[in-house]
C-alpha positions in Angstrom: -14.5 -17.2 -14.3 -11.5 -18.9 -12.7 -10.9 -18.1 -9.0 -7.2 -18.0 -8.1 -6.2 -21.0 -6.0 -3.1 -19.4 -4.5 0.5 -20.6 -3.9 1.2 -22.4 -0.7 4.1 -24.9 -0.9 4.5 -25.2 2.9 0.8 -25.4 3.6 1.0 -22.2 5.6 -2.8 -22.1 5.5 -2.7 -24.3 8.5 -1.3 -21.4 10.4 -4.4 -19.3 9.7 -7.7 -19.3 11.5 -11.0 -20.2 9.8 -12.0 -16.5 9.9 -8.7 -15.4 8.3 -9.1 -18.0 5.5 -12.7 -16.8 4.9 -11.6 -13.2 4.6 -8.8 -14.1 2.2 -11.1 -16.2 0.1 -13.7 -13.4 -0.1 -11.2 -10.9 -1.3 -9.6 -13.5 -3.6 -13.0 -14.0 -5.3 -13.6 -10.3 -5.5 -10.2 -9.7 -7.2 -10.8 -12.6 -9.7 -14.3 -11.4 -10.6 -14.1 -7.6 -10.3 -10.4 -6.6 -10.8 -8.7 -9.0 -13.1 -11.2 -8.6 -16.0 -10.8 -4.8 -16.1 -7.4 -3.9 -14.7 -5.4 -4.0 -18.0 -7.8 -1.5 -19.5 -7.7 0.7 -16.5 -3.9 0.6 -16.5 -3.6 1.3 -20.2 -6.0 4.3 -19.9 -4.2 5.7 -16.9 -7.4 5.5 -14.7 -8.4 4.3 -11.3 -11.5 2.0 -11.2 -13.4 4.2 -8.7 -16.6 2.1 -9.3 -14.9 -0.6 -7.2 -14.8 1.5 -4.0 -18.4 0.8 -2.9 -17.9 -2.9 -3.4 -14.6 -2.8 -1.4 -16.3 -0.9 1.4 -19.2 -3.3 1.4 -16.8 -6.2 1.9 -15.1 -4.4 4.8 -11.7 -3.8 3.1 -11.4 -0.1 4.1 -9.8 0.3 7.6 -10.6 -3.4 8.2 -8.4 -3.7 11.3 -10.0 -0.8 13.1 -12.9 -1.2 15.6 -16.5 -2.1 14.7 -17.8 0.8 16.8 -16.6 3.1 13.9 -18.3 1.0 11.2 -15.0 -0.9 10.5 -14.6 -4.6 10.2 -12.6 -5.1 13.4 -10.4 -7.8 11.9 -7.0 -8.8 13.2 -3.8 -7.8 11.5 -3.2 -11.1 9.8 -6.6 -10.9 8.1 -5.8 -7.3 7.2 -2.6 -8.4 5.6 -4.3 -11.1 3.6 -6.7 -8.5 2.2 -3.7 -6.5 1.0 -2.1 -9.6 -0.5 -5.1 -10.4 -2.5 -5.7 -6.9 -3.7 -2.2 -6.5 -5.0 -2.5 -9.7 -6.9 -5.0 -7.7 -8.9 -2.9 -4.6 -9.1 -0.6 -2.5 -6.8 -2.8 0.5 -7.5 -5.9 -1.2 -6.0 -4.0 -2.2 -2.9 -2.5 1.3 -2.7 -6.0 2.8 -2.6 -7.1 0.5 0.3 -3.8 0.9 2.1 -3.9 4.7 2.0 -7.5 4.8 3.0 -7.0 2.5 6.0 -3.4 2.9 7.1 -2.7 6.5 6.2 -6.0 8.2 6.6 -8.2 6.2 9.0 -5.4 5.1 11.2 -4.1 8.6 12.1 -7.7 9.8 12.7 -8.2 6.8 15.0 -4.9 7.2 16.7 -4.4 10.9 17.0 -7.9 12.3 16.5 -10.5 13.4 19.0 -13.6 11.3 19.6 -15.7 13.7 17.6 -13.3 13.4 14.7 -13.3 9.6 14.9 -17.1 9.5 15.0 -17.5 11.9 12.1 -14.9 10.6 9.7 -14.2 7.0 10.3 -17.7 5.6 9.4 -17.7 7.8 6.2 -14.3 6.5 5.2 -15.1 2.9 6.0 -18.2 3.0 3.9 -16.4 4.6 1.0 -18.6 7.7 1.2 -15.5 9.7 1.6 -12.0 9.1 0.2 -8.8 10.3 1.9 -5.1 10.9 1.1 -2.0 11.4 3.2 0.2 14.4 2.7 3.8 14.0 4.0 6.2 13.7 1.0 7.3 17.1 -0.4 9.0 18.0 -3.7 12.3 18.6 -2.0 12.0 16.1 0.9 11.3 12.4 0.2 13.4 10.2 2.4 13.9 13.1 4.9 10.4 14.1 6.0 11.9 16.0 8.9 13.1 18.6 6.4 9.5 19.5 5.4 8.8 23.1 4.4 5.0 23.1 4.8 4.0 25.3 7.7 1.0 26.1 9.7 0.5 29.4 11.6 -2.0 29.9 14.4 -4.7 32.5 13.8 -8.0 33.2 15.3 -10.2 30.1 15.4 -7.7 27.9 13.5 -4.6 27.8 11.4 -3.3 29.0 8.0 -1.5 26.3 6.1 1.1 26.9 3.3 3.3 24.6 1.3 3.0 21.6 -1.0 3.1 17.8 -1.1 4.1 15.5 -4.0 3.5 11.9 -5.1 0.2 11.7 -3.1 -1.9 8.6 -3.8 -5.7 9.3 -4.1 -5.0 13.1 -3.9 -7.2 14.3 -6.7 -10.2 12.1 -5.8 -9.9 12.6 -2.1 -12.5 14.4 0.0 -10.0 14.9 2.9 -6.2 15.0 3.2 -4.3 14.1 6.3 -1.6 16.8 6.0 1.6 17.1 8.1 3.1 20.6 8.6 5.3 22.3 11.1 3.5 24.4 13.7 5.9 26.4 15.8 8.6 24.0 14.5 6.7 20.9 15.7 5.2 18.5 13.1 1.4 18.4 13.6 -1.4 16.7 11.6 -4.4 18.4 10.1 -7.6 17.2 8.3 -7.8 19.3 5.2 -11.1 19.2 3.4 -11.2 19.5 -0.4 -13.5 22.5 -0.4 -11.2 24.6 1.8 -10.2 27.8 -0.1 -6.7 27.7 -1.4 -6.4 23.9 -1.5 -5.9 22.2 -4.8 -4.8 18.7 -5.8 -3.8 18.5 -9.5 -3.3 15.0 -10.8 0.2 13.9 -11.9 0.2 12.3 -15.3 2.9 10.7 -17.5 3.6 7.8 -15.1 5.0 4.5 -16.4 4.1 2.8 -13.0 0.9 2.6 -10.9 -1.1 3.8 -13.9 -4.3 2.4 -12.4 -3.8 4.6 -9.3 -4.4 8.4 -8.9 -1.2 10.2 -8.0 -1.3 13.9 -7.2 0.3 17.1 -6.0 -1.2 18.9 -3.0 -0.9 22.7 -3.0 -1.8 24.8 0.1 -2.1 28.5 -0.7 -2.9 30.1 2.7 -5.5 27.5 3.5 -7.5 28.2 6.6 -7.9 25.1 8.8 -10.6 25.3 11.5 -9.4 24.5 15.1 -11.5 21.3 15.1 -9.5 19.9 12.2 -6.2 19.7 14.0 -5.4 16.2 15.1 -5.0 17.0 18.8 -2.8 14.1 19.8 -0.1 14.8 17.2 3.1 15.8 18.9 6.0 15.5 16.3 7.5 13.7 13.4 7.1 10.3 15.1 3.4 10.5 14.4 3.5 10.4 10.6 6.3 7.8 10.9 3.9 5.6 12.9 1.4 5.9 10.0 4.1 4.9 7.5 4.8 1.9 9.6 1.2 0.8 9.2 1.4 1.3 5.4 4.7 -0.6 5.2 3.1 -3.5 7.0 0.4 -3.7 4.4 3.0 -3.4 1.6 5.0 -6.3 2.9 1.8 -8.5 2.6 0.6 -6.9 -0.7 3.7 -7.7 -2.8 3.3 -11.4 -2.1 0.1 -11.2 -4.1 2.0 -9.8 -7.1 4.7 -12.5 -6.6 2.1 -15.2 -6.7 0.5 -13.8 -9.8 3.8 -13.6 -11.6 4.8 -17.1 -10.5 1.6 -18.7 -11.6 1.6 -16.9 -14.9 5.2 -18.0 -15.6 4.6 -21.5 -14.5 1.6 -22.1 -16.7 3.3 -20.4 -19.6 6.4 -22.5 -19.2 4.4 -25.8 -19.2 2.6 -24.9 -22.4 5.3 -23.0 -24.4 7.0 -25.6 -26.7 10.6 -24.9 -27.9 12.9 -27.5 -29.5 10.1 -30.1 -29.2 9.5 -29.8 -25.5 8.0 -27.3 -23.0 10.4 -24.7 -21.7 9.4 -25.9 -18.2 11.5 -29.0 -19.0 14.7 -27.0 -19.2 17.0 -26.6 -16.2 17.4 -22.9 -16.4 13.6 -22.3 -16.4 13.2 -24.7 -13.5 15.9 -22.9 -11.5 14.0 -19.7 -11.9 10.6 -21.2 -11.0 12.1 -22.8 -7.9 13.6 -19.5 -6.9 10.2 -17.8 -7.2 8.6 -20.5 -5.1 11.3 -20.3 -2.4 11.0 -16.5 -2.1 7.2 -16.6 -2.0 7.2 -19.3 0.7 9.7 -17.4 2.8 7.8 -14.1 2.5 4.5 -15.8 3.4 5.9 -17.3 6.6 7.6 -14.0 7.5 4.3 -12.1 7.0 2.3 -14.5 9.2 4.8 -14.1 12.1 4.9 -10.4 11.5 1.1 -10.3 11.8 1.0 -12.4 14.9 3.6 -10.0 16.6 1.5 -7.0 15.6 -1.6 -8.6 17.0 0.2 -9.3 20.3 1.4 -5.7 20.4 5.1 -6.7 20.5 6.0 -5.7 16.9 9.0 -3.5 16.4 9.0 -1.0 13.5 12.4 -2.4 12.4 10.8 -5.8 11.9 8.3 -4.2 9.5 11.2 -2.6 7.7 12.9 -5.9 7.2 9.7 -7.4 5.7 9.0 -4.4 3.5 12.6 -4.4 2.3 12.9 -8.1 1.6 9.5 -8.7 0.1 9.6 -5.7 -2.3 13.0 -6.6 -3.5 12.1 -10.2 -4.1 8.8 -9.3 -5.7 10.5 -7.1 -8.3 13.1 -9.8 -9.0 10.3 -12.3 -9.6 8.4 -10.0 -11.9 11.5 -9.3 -14.0 12.6 -12.9 -14.2 9.0 -14.0 -15.0 9.2 -11.6 -18.0 12.3 -13.5 -19.1 10.5 -16.8 -19.0 7.7 -15.4 -21.2 10.1 -13.9 -23.6 8.6 -11.3 -25.9 5.1 -12.3 -24.7 6.1 -11.0 -21.3 5.7 -7.4 -22.5 2.2 -8.0 -23.8 -0.9 -6.9 -21.8 -2.3 -10.3 -22.5 -0.2 -11.2 -19.4 0.1 -9.3 -16.1 3.9 -9.5 -15.8 5.0 -6.2 -17.2 2.3 -4.3 -15.3 3.3 -5.9 -12.0 7.0 -5.2 -12.8 6.4 -1.5 -13.5 4.2 -1.2 -10.4 6.7 -2.8 -8.2 9.4 -0.3 -9.2 7.3 2.2 -7.3 6.3 -0.1 -4.5 9.9 -0.9 -3.7 10.6 2.9 -3.4 7.6 4.4 -1.7 7.0 4.3 2.1 10.7 4.1 2.5 13.3 3.2 -0.1 15.2 -0.1 0.0 18.2 1.8 1.1 16.4 3.6 3.9 15.1 0.4 5.3 18.6 -1.0 5.1 19.8 1.8 7.3 16.9 1.5 9.7 17.7 -2.2 10.3 21.4 -1.5 10.3 21.1 1.0 13.1 19.0 -1.4 15.0 21.5 -4.2 14.9 24.7 -2.2 15.3 23.5 0.7 17.4 25.2 3.1 15.0 23.2 5.5 12.8 24.4 5.8 9.2 21.8 8.3 8.0 24.2 11.2 7.8 
């Protein structure tokens, strides 16, 4: 079994601590041994490799940047980002699972939950004994979550929740859902448990992207939510947006893993594929593409490390996360598409990971804020003028 050596043209590893390198190498080995050999079959059969969850939990990949007192790894945000990077080298669906579990389920419980909620749920989620999902996006409201139609009504001892959510990663396999709904016209967060009467999570099939990931609809038909399942510190739409910022941070790192896998695949193929009596790597157009790949990978790596350092210092702006998510996703998709061109017809074969990465990245570029929405977020920040309406 070959362990991936990585792509590091600027020797950016010197910017990492010994602990960060150890974490990266541990996950890199896990992906090479456990994910790469099975992922094409999982993708082709439209199934998530749920048997990997206990191994991911054992290695501390779930909620890894949350405190050890809740059975989490207590890593810094650069180490967390490197975990996302290596997981997405395996597949976007694997990274999405870990990203949702940590950034969109554990983070809101940690940030907006009561101490009892944190002590109850975070250890179970960190150990992979429970799986979570995040319900914000609705059938009629994607880029405009403020238009949500899901509503909660106060009743004796709790709340009654009605509405639906769409495109929810992990939904069907989740034990709990962090669901956002309007209570007296204020967006609040709720922990919805799968056994609650009136709650269902049918899986969405027919995807051409993220096929090794579970994607679901969430339906709430007068679901009673006990009082203790309200996230007490939620006070408005800014709270789910804070969660999305955590997920976007992980995505910015994750797609670099897909970039590296496409680049290495295209490079090795170009050096061995002979056309007109020499390898296609010897042709100028191929070299131009490979140099472009390497340039964008290198820039994204350096951008991510600085992003992580800012996050660890507590000085990170959400607009900086938008810039990284926007840039890195766009470049990752370009690299995947151009790598397919280098491989020619072989690029569409499942013998190589290129087409799978390309299809996955079509979704990754769109979810947690489309390319266009991040453009407007940054545009408003630098001009002071909102262009959202």
